[in-house]
C-alpha positions in Angstrom: -35.0 53.4 26.8 -34.9 57.0 25.7 -37.8 59.4 26.2 -41.0 58.0 24.6 -42.6 60.0 21.8 -46.3 60.5 22.1 -48.9 61.8 19.6 -52.5 62.8 20.1 -55.5 62.4 17.7 -58.4 64.7 18.6 -57.4 68.0 20.1 -60.5 69.0 22.0 -61.3 69.4 25.7 -59.8 66.3 27.2 -56.8 66.4 24.9 -55.7 69.9 25.7 -58.3 72.6 26.2 -59.3 71.8 29.8 -55.8 72.6 30.9 -57.0 76.3 30.9 -59.6 75.5 33.6 -58.0 77.2 36.6 -60.0 75.2 39.1 -59.1 71.7 38.0 -56.3 69.6 39.4 -53.3 69.8 37.0 -52.5 68.1 34.8 -56.1 67.4 33.7 -55.6 66.6 30.0 -53.6 64.2 27.9 -51.2 66.8 26.6 -50.7 68.3 30.1 -49.9 64.9 31.6 -47.5 64.0 28.7 -45.7 67.4 29.2 -45.4 66.8 32.9 -43.9 63.3 32.6 -40.1 63.3 32.2 -40.2 59.9 30.6 -42.1 61.0 27.5 -42.6 63.9 25.2 -45.2 65.2 22.8 -44.4 65.0 19.1 -47.6 65.9 17.4 -51.3 66.5 17.3 -54.0 65.7 14.8 -57.5 67.1 14.3 -59.9 67.8 11.4 -60.6 71.3 12.9 -58.2 74.0 11.8 -58.9 76.2 14.8 -58.1 73.4 17.3 -54.9 72.6 15.4 -54.0 76.3 15.7 -54.7 76.4 19.5 -52.8 73.1 20.1 -49.8 74.4 18.1 -49.8 77.7 20.0 -50.1 75.9 23.4 -47.6 73.0 23.0 -45.4 74.1 20.1 -45.4 70.8 18.3 -46.3 69.9 14.7 -50.1 69.5 13.9 -51.7 67.5 11.2 -55.1 66.9 9.6 -54.3 63.3 8.8 -53.5 60.7 11.5 -51.7 58.4 9.0 -49.4 61.2 7.9 -48.7 62.2 11.5 -47.9 58.6 12.5 -45.5 58.2 9.5 -43.8 61.5 10.2 -43.4 61.2 14.0 -43.3 57.5 14.7 -44.9 57.7 18.2 -44.6 54.8 20.6 -47.8 56.0 22.4 -50.8 57.2 20.5 -53.7 59.0 22.4 -57.1 58.7 20.7 -59.3 61.5 22.0 -61.9 61.6 19.3 -65.6 60.7 19.3 -66.4 57.0 20.3 -67.6 56.1 16.8 -64.1 56.6 15.4 -62.1 54.8 18.2 -62.0 51.5 16.4 -60.8 53.1 13.2 -57.9 54.8 14.9 -57.0 51.8 17.1 -56.8 49.7 14.0 -54.5 52.2 12.3 -52.3 52.2 15.5 -52.1 48.4 15.6 -51.3 48.1 11.9 -48.6 50.8 12.3 -46.9 48.8 15.0 -47.5 51.4 17.8 -46.8 49.6 21.1 -49.5 51.4 23.2 -52.7 53.3 22.6 -54.5 55.4 25.2 -58.2 55.4 24.1 -60.7 57.8 25.6 -63.8 56.4 27.1 -66.2 55.0 26.2 -64.1 52.5 24.4 -66.5 52.5 21.4 -70.0 53.4 20.5 -71.1 49.7 19.9 -70.4 46.4 21.5 -69.2 45.1 18.1 -66.5 47.8 17.8 -65.5 47.5 21.4 -65.0 43.7 21.0 -62.9 44.4 17.8 -60.7 46.9 19.7 -60.2 44.4 22.5 -59.4 41.7 20.0 -56.7 43.8 18.3 -54.3 42.6 21.0 -51.0 41.5 19.5 -48.1 43.8 20.2 -50.4 46.8 20.8 -51.5 47.4 24.4 -54.7 49.5 24.7 -55.5 51.5 27.8 -59.1 52.8 28.3 -59.0 56.2 30.0 -61.2 55.4 32.9 -59.2 57.9 35.0 -60.6 57.1 38.4 -58.7 53.8 38.3 -55.6 56.0 38.6 -56.9 58.4 41.2 -55.3 58.2 44.6 -58.6 58.7 46.5 -60.2 55.8 44.6 -57.2 53.6 45.2 -57.5 54.3 48.9 -61.2 53.5 48.8 -60.4 50.2 47.0 -57.9 49.3 49.6 -60.5 49.8 52.4 -63.1 47.7 50.6 -60.6 45.0 49.6 -59.3 44.7 53.1 -62.9 44.3 54.4 -62.3 47.1 57.0 -66.0 47.9 56.9 -67.2 44.3 56.8 -69.1 42.6 54.1 -70.3 44.7 51.1 -74.1 44.6 51.1 -75.3 47.2 48.6 -74.2 50.1 46.4 -76.0 53.3 45.6 -74.8 55.9 43.2 -76.0 59.4 41.9 -75.2 61.2 38.7 -76.3 64.7 37.9 -74.7 66.7 35.1 -76.7 69.8 34.7 -80.2 71.0 34.1 -80.9 70.4 30.4 -78.8 67.4 29.3 -80.6 64.3 28.1 -80.4 61.5 30.6 -79.1 59.1 28.1 -76.3 61.4 27.1 -75.4 61.8 30.8 -75.5 58.1 31.3 -73.4 57.4 28.2 -70.8 60.1 28.7 -70.4 60.2 32.5 -72.1 57.0 33.5 -69.2 55.3 31.8 -66.9 56.5 34.6 -69.5 55.6 37.2 -70.0 52.0 36.0 -66.3 51.4 35.7 -65.6 52.9 39.1 -68.2 50.6 40.7 -66.6 47.6 39.0 -63.1 48.6 39.8 -63.7 49.3 43.5 -65.5 46.0 44.0 -63.7 43.7 41.6 -67.1 42.6 40.4 -69.1 42.8 37.2 -72.1 45.2 37.0 -75.2 43.7 35.4 -78.4 45.6 34.5 -81.8 44.4 35.7 -84.5 47.0 35.3 -85.2 50.8 35.1 -88.0 53.0 36.4 -88.8 56.7 36.6 -88.1 59.1 33.8 -87.2 57.7 30.3 -83.6 58.0 29.4 -84.6 59.9 26.3 -85.9 62.7 28.5 -84.1 65.9 29.4 -86.0 66.2 32.7 -86.9 64.1 35.7 -85.0 61.3 37.4 -84.3 57.7 36.2 -83.3 54.8 38.5 -81.3 51.9 37.2 -81.4 48.7 39.2 -78.6 46.2 38.8 -76.4 43.7 40.6 -72.7 43.1 41.0 -71.6 39.6 40.3 -68.2 38.0 41.1 -65.7 37.5 38.4 -64.1 34.6 40.4 -64.5 32.6 43.6 -62.8 35.4 45.4 -65.2 37.9 47.1 -65.3 41.1 49.0 -65.5 40.5 52.8 -66.0 36.8 52.3 -69.5 37.3 50.7 -70.4 35.1 47.7 -73.8 36.7 47.2 -74.8 39.1 44.4 -74.7 42.7 45.6 -77.6 45.0 44.6 -76.9 48.3 43.0 -79.1 51.4 42.5 -78.0 54.2 40.2 -79.9 57.5 40.1 -79.5 59.7 37.0 -81.1 63.1 37.2 -81.7 66.3 35.2 -83.0 69.7 36.2 -80.3 70.2 38.8 -78.2 73.3 38.6 -75.2 71.4 40.0 -73.2 68.3 39.2 -73.0 65.2 41.4 -70.9 62.1 40.9 -71.1 59.9 44.0 -71.0 56.2 45.0 -71.9 54.9 48.4 -70.9 51.4 49.5 -73.0 50.1 52.4 -71.2 47.4 54.4 -72.1 45.3 57.5 -69.9 47.5 59.7 -70.1 50.9 58.1 -70.2 52.7 54.8 -67.9 54.5 52.3 -68.9 57.4 50.1 -66.6 58.6 47.3 -67.1 61.0 44.4 -66.3 64.4 43.1 -64.8 66.2 46.2 -66.3 63.5 48.4 -64.4 60.9 50.5 -66.1 59.7 53.7 -65.7 56.7 55.9 -68.3 55.8 58.5 -68.0 53.1 61.1 -70.6 51.4 63.3 -70.4 52.4 67.0 -72.6 52.4 70.0 -75.5 54.8 69.4 -75.5 58.0 71.4 -79.2 58.4 70.7 -80.7 55.1 71.8 -79.7 52.3 74.1 -79.0 48.8 72.7 -78.6 50.3 69.2 -75.6 51.1 67.0 -75.2 54.2 64.7 -72.8 55.2 62.1 -70.0 57.6 63.1 -67.9 59.4 60.6 -64.2 58.7 61.0 -61.4 61.2 60.7 -60.4 59.6 57.4 -60.4 62.1 54.5 -58.7 62.8 51.3 -57.5 66.3 50.6 -54.3 65.7 48.5 -53.7 65.7 44.8 -55.1 62.6 43.2 -52.6 62.4 40.3 -55.3 60.8 38.1 -54.0 61.9 34.8 -50.3 61.7 35.8 -50.7 58.2 37.0 -52.4 57.1 33.8 -49.6 58.4 31.6 -47.1 56.7 34.0 -48.9 53.4 33.5 -48.7 53.9 29.8 -45.0 54.5 30.0 -44.4 51.4 32.1 -46.4 49.3 29.7 -44.1 50.4 26.8 -41.0 49.8 28.8 -42.1 46.5 30.3 -43.5 44.3 27.4 -46.2 42.0 28.8 -47.3 44.3 31.6 -51.0 44.6 32.0 -52.4 48.1 32.3 -54.5 49.2 35.2 -57.3 50.1 32.8 -57.4 47.7 29.9 -59.5 47.4 26.8 -61.2 44.4 28.4 -62.2 46.7 31.3 -63.6 49.2 28.8 -65.5 46.4 27.1 -67.3 45.4 30.3 -68.5 49.0 30.6 -69.8 49.0 27.1 -71.6 45.8 27.7 -73.3 47.3 30.7 -74.3 50.5 28.9 -75.8 48.7 26.0 -77.7 46.3 28.3 -79.5 49.4 29.7 -80.0 50.8 26.3 -81.4 47.6 24.9 -83.8 47.3 27.9 -85.0 50.9 27.3 -86.1 49.9 23.7 
């Protein structure tokens, strides 16, 4: 197959603008990853905002449009990236499916409601939909999954996670925008489904304080991590008023623990305690991760493979995105 044409709807931060952030691993946007992949090429961008269209045209030198339908008709993309607000994702996914586009990369969260997320998942047919939960494609998370899947630290017993995204953002907005990645990462790394139980602390509608979400991981099948068939308890902390960002997950296992997150990769193993006789302590291993993660590059490579290999299941499917929406809405419903 010749090089695959790709078009983007929504020309904001994740589509293109973040490529100007000098401190981020590159590529860090859809356009950047498309441009870096020799198997595909960018053919157009669409946005309602004239300024963003101008910036995109200047940066990538491709045609820009204010109408998605006109762009699709003019450019005939085989991959369509939807990087708009969640409430419009179903609208554009439906246009893509009706236009016969083989693959859609849809930004997270998959939709703003369970109903729309289910409709996107049900589109199916000849259009494959990837939900951009980028940590599924990140090399450090893939290594963490290997460690957990192999049971190298024993049986998984509990999960703790922390999410801080600035001083003034409403907790619910943080949970919806960034907790999407957190919930999906927990489910991806464990191969289990996250279910909500209860909440305490600050209300999610607040822009201050700390909220704790209690949940459990349940198995999707008879297979289980480390041989355990029990539910695994989960605590997620969401905090405001911090002048820093934190995205971390800690997996506590019978023989050690694993911590992973933004710039965090730690493996601790149980060993004879140097502090007390007849006890064991945790000792950090030399395992670390300091290489490029390839998170955006690997996602685009997965999309290309799905186009070239009909019937291939993507690493991050619409069904995976739906599970996250179901979890997010279960928390929201409880809050009411």
